[in-house]
Residue, then its C-alpha position, 0 to 999 in steps of 0.5 A: m442185084g441192086l442195093e437197098g435198105i431202110a432206116d428208122l428216124p424219130l420225127h423232129t420239129g426243129k429247123v436247120p439254122s439259116w447260117l448252117i445251110p450254106y455250109m452244108r451245101r458247100l461241103g456236100k457240093a465238095i464231096v459230091e464233085l470230088i467223087i464224080d471227078e474221081f470215080g464218075p457220077h454212077e459211083l455216087v448213085k451207087r453210094f446213096a443206095d446204101p443207107f449207112w453211107f447216106q447217114a454218114f454223108n448226112n452226119v458229116i454235113g452237120m445234120d443230126w444223126d437220128s432226125s427225120g429231117s435228115t432225109t429232107v435236108v440231104v435230098y435238098v442239098l443234093k438237088s441244089i448241087a445236081p438239079p436236072q438242068r446240070f445233068n449234061e454237065l455233071g452226068l448226074a441229076v436228082v429229081g423229086g423231093k418232099g410233098v408236091d415235089a415228089r409228084k414231079v419226078p416224071e416231069e423232071l425226068r423228061t427234061l433230062g433228054d434222050s441220053v437216058d431211058i426215060d420210060m424205064l426210069t419213070k416206071s422204076s419210080k412208080l413201081a418203087a413207090k408202089i412197092d413201099s406204099s402198098a406191097l409192103q404195108d408197115g404203117y408208114e405213109l410216104y411223103i418223100h420220093s426222090m430219084i438220083v440218076s446217072e448218065n449210064g442208066e444207074w438210079t437210086v430211089i430215096q423215099q421216106g414214110m411217116n408214122l404219126e402214131i409212134k412219131m417215127a419216119r422210116r427211109y427206104h432205098l432202092h437201086g437199079f441199073k438199066n432195069i426196073p425194080t421187081v418184087e420177085i427178087n425181094p427188093h429190100t436187102g441189106i436193111a438197117c432199122n431201129r424198130v420192127s413193126e407188124v407188117l404185110n410183106l408182099t415183097d418177101t420171097e416167102s410171099h411168092q405163093a401168095r403173090k401167085a395166088i393173088l394173080d390167079i384170083v384176079a384172073d379166074t374169079t368174077p368180080s362179084k364173087l370176089i367182092e362176096s368173098i371179101a364181104n364174108i371175110n369182113r363179117i368174120l373179122r368183125g365177128v358177125h355171122s351171115l344168115e347163111k350160117w342159120i339157113s345152111p350151116s353145113a355150107y357156111p365156111h366154119r373153117l374161116i371163123v376158127e382160122a380167123k380167130n386164131k390168126v387175128l392176134t398174130n398181125k392186127r395190121f393185116y387181119k382187120p376189116i376192109a374199110n373202103m369196099h367201094l374203091v376195092e370193088k371198083t379196082v377188082k372189076l378193073l383188074n379182072s378186065i386187065k388180068p395182069k400177068t405179073f405182080d409188078e403189073l398188078l401193082l402198077t394198075p391204077g387204083v391198086g393201093p394198100e386196101t385193095l392188096r390187103a383185100l386180095a391177100l386176105v382172100a388168098d390167105l383165109i379162103y385159099g390157105y396162102t398166107p403172105s409173109f409178116k416179116d419186117p425187112v430188117t436185118h440189123p439195127l442202125d447205129p450211125f452215131i459215130y459219123a456225127y463226130a465229124h463236125g457235130g450236129k445242128d441240135g448240139i448232139p454229140f456237140p454243136v456244129d464245129i464251124r471252124t473244122m467244117r470250113k477247113t474240111i470244105e477248103f481241103l476238099e475244094q482245093a483237092l478239086m482245084k489241084a486236079s489236072l486240068d488236062a484230065k478234066l478236059k479229057r473226061q468232059a470231052l469223052r462225056r460229050l462224045s458218049q452223049y453224042v454217040r447215044r443221041v446218034l444211036a437213038a436217032t438211027q433206031r427211030t428212023t429204022q423203026 
C-alpha cells in the first residue's frame, strides 16, 4: 500500500529572501544526496510521500512551517537538485511544478529514457490529478502538480490546491511502486490536516456502492434519459416543480423533493444544482459510447471533471439511493511547528533564520558526504550503470520478440 497524506496551509503572499534561496538549495542538496548515498533514491521518494517528513524538510531548510509557499519552495529546491537531466546520475528525478510547469509532467517524464515505465508513470500522474480535483471535491483547486521518480519505479506525487474563499491551501501526497493509483483502495490514508471541509469523497471506501452505481448508470441509461434525470434534480434543488407534477401528480417523484429538502442542509457543496449542463451532456454521451469498466477508467475519460462526477453522483444518490461519502479524508491535525526550531523561518517565526547554524549544518552534511568511501561510491555507481544496462537490454529483447 502506498503512503499518502494531506496538509492544510494558509496562503502567504511574502517571498523567500534572495539571500536565503542559495542556502536552502545547498542544505537541501546535502540532505538529499546523503539519503540517496546511504539508503538509495527510492528511500527519498518514499519519505517525501509522508506529509510530516515533507514538512520537516521544509522547516529545516528555513521555510515557514505554516506557509502555502512551502510546497512551491520545496518542489523548486528538489527540482534544482534532481532535474530530469540528472536522472541517470542520481537515480532520481523531480518533474512538474507550479502552474504551467504542472502540465509539463508527461513531456519531462519522456526524457527519463527506457529505464522506467514512462506509460505507467504518466498514467499515475494523470489519475492522481483527477483523484484530488474530481473524485475528491473539497473546495481546493489544484495549481501545483509534481512527481518524484526513482530508477526502480517508485514514485510520489505532490500536489497542492487553493481555496481563495478561506485563504487556505491544501497539499496532497500519493505514493506508489510500479503501480497506478486507484480509488478502490482509498488513496488518502495517514492524512494530516488542520481544517475539515464539506466534501464529496468518491475516493472513500464508503463510496464503493455509489461508484458502482455511477458505472451502471453510465452503461445502462441512455444519454437523453440521464440528462433528463439531472435536469429534474436541478429543478428540485432549486425548488422549482416541473409541469409533470400538475399533469400527472402520481408519476412525479415526490420522494425526491422530500429527500432533497432533507439532505440539502447536510452538504451544500454536493447538494446544489449543476451549472454547466452543456458540458455534462457532452461528457455523458462520450461515457455512454465508451462504457468504462472501472471508476479509474471513468476518471481518465476526457471531459470528466468535478461537475460531471457530481451530476452522476446526484443521480446515484437521489434517484437510486446510493449516497456517497461526505467524509473529509483527515485522520489527525498537522502540528509541525517543532521542526521550525532547527534554523528558524524566513518570516521570523519562531525566530529569524539563524544563518550561522545553517552554515554549520550544511558543512557537517557536506563533509559527511565527502568522507564517504570513494570505493563504495564507485561500486554503487558501477552497479547502477550495470542495472540500467540490463534493463535496456531486457527492454530491447522484449521489443524484438513482440
